[in-house]
C-alpha angles and dihedrals in degrees: 000000000000093000091056091050092057090048101260120151107239091196088075090062099062097083134039141096096258112078121196114211124188112241087212095074108345096253122149112257099180147302135252131188123246115247113250122226089249091053090048091052090052091047092052092047089053090046092055091049091048091050092054089057099037095052090064093056111098112258095240088054089051087051089056090062090053090047091054091047091052090050092055091047089052090051091053098036095123095048095047090047091052090053091052089052093049096047104029099029097234117156114253097257093051093045090053088048091055092054088047087057088059090052092046095050090048089054090048093048093050090057090043091057088074094043107056087132127189130185139259110217127196115241126221088220125080116256093009132109136181129225131194112206134178121223133186112276109208140255111352119210116208123195114186137187131231098250095071099021096171112018100059091052089049091052089057100035098050093051094041091052097050089045089059102257136129119232137221116192128202109182127193113283086231092065108033096139097059087053091050091052098048093041089052091051093053094044091051089054091047091051091060095041110091097208096049110101122217111269096028090131123030132181125205125185130202148081130294091294094070088038090058091053089052092048094050098046114108091211089071102084096183125026114196111192131182118191145076126346089244091056092045093052090056094044093049092051094048094047093044090051089064093038093246127142125257130194109198128193104177141155127342131201098183127192139197127201119208109201129201091260096049119127103246097211091051093046096049093049093046092047095048094049093044092053101038103037112110085003091284093305100120122107085230095050113137107250104161128043126191113194123187110247092242091059101034103097097045095045093047091049092051093045092053089053092046095047091046093053098047112127105237120186149082106002091214088072111090095220095055116104101182124043130183132300112255095256149330093283090060090050093049091049090052092051092048090054092049090049091052090050091048091053088052090056101262121161104230127197118188123335094137128134114264115214119219125199109249092006100079093134092057121089108229121173139178111238112258129233111206115188116200137175094215142001117287130189097263090057090061092059128077109242107188095223138081101282120139119195110204129201138173123235136186107193128037092229088059092051093048090050090052091047088057096041098092127080094242123077112185113118139357140169144195126206108208145127091206112104093201091054094048093049092048091050090052095044130095089268093049132072114355093205129113089239124042121177136188120212095353129080125260092257130077109053124188120231094237092077127063109264121214145075149238137253112014091357084081107245096253124136126209137177118016142017110039096330087121090078090074088066096054139057121239120227126189112208130193119200122196113195095169130093091240134075108221114176126225121259090023094284114169122215111162116173097179 
């Protein structure tokens, strides 16, 4: 098993109150024990102590730890990917892609460790100058969801580490084993790295109760949380109450516009992947589609054929494109959303449960196409399942307005060969999302760009660009190298 390969002791997974069941067939994979509040307190005390030591280690040296971690992940890529498939239900290609994201963000962070640039600022006073410098922040708490059980933690951890911080990770209780595996890999690297203090990386397990304790603790200087908008609203309020920092990556209700000039083959492929990938359980999953009236009939016809031909099944099989939903609750929520759409007069194609021989305890579905004449309430919500609501439009301004109509603002895309249309979509009067794409779907971001969204998506940014600044504190410094003491703005204060 993957955990054995990375050196984890399976005997520790036979008892515990948190059971991990494979969404593939419902079988028990293992058990872990919830972290107690006393254990959390000890973990945070160790994290603070580790931070005080780690912040003094030169940033390039901190980057070396991340480089070594990435190298071990690369060595065990296949085994870690298999564990993601077993516990989260991702198809093999996507699981391998998630592990590759870990490797990629480690590479990015290593380079970043020599580029934590500040500024030199001109002073209005003679023989003075100003500096802007970035310093390590403190222990970083990371709460992750089941759908990317390894990569999102790695986005945060790799940047937090090179920025000089310690990390405390609370994974989803639906995917505790993937967390155990990756945590064990990092800790093994830390154990052989002379500058890594004990307690630099900590793992806590449990439900929202232990998560709430983590969120409320003043020792956690930055709390990065990935999950629902409801969860994020509670986290933001709790962290703000203690004047901490939060980095929120929450719900998405992502749209695509297919214009008259769009390449149909490209559009159909982009739509199908963006709906079906991770069985519709990505925050960037395509959930709303606006097709120009001149393209509507042909695109819908081709989508029905594409959705109907998707190979759904055991995600361990290389030729399968769509695996199971995470659990029965996810399936029931999907069916409730489809029922609400049906009552509102929607024309629904597919969306049914697909039975698999030998996998009767897994919840497999065919992605649903839901055609509507206008927006209804259920379309404004994020249902974490493969449901695509489809609308016609006549004018681009109308489609952009509908793209922006929902409360969430994560990702968006436009399929077009018209330069004017693409530039309008990307302009200040275009998409209001944190991510806006042309001629690709809303799903499948690279780590080089900052990842995150606006409005009820939370406003946080992770991964690339200058996202690293969230993990550091900014300090403005004024240096006087003269023998005088002139005051700013010409203020006079002579004391004789």
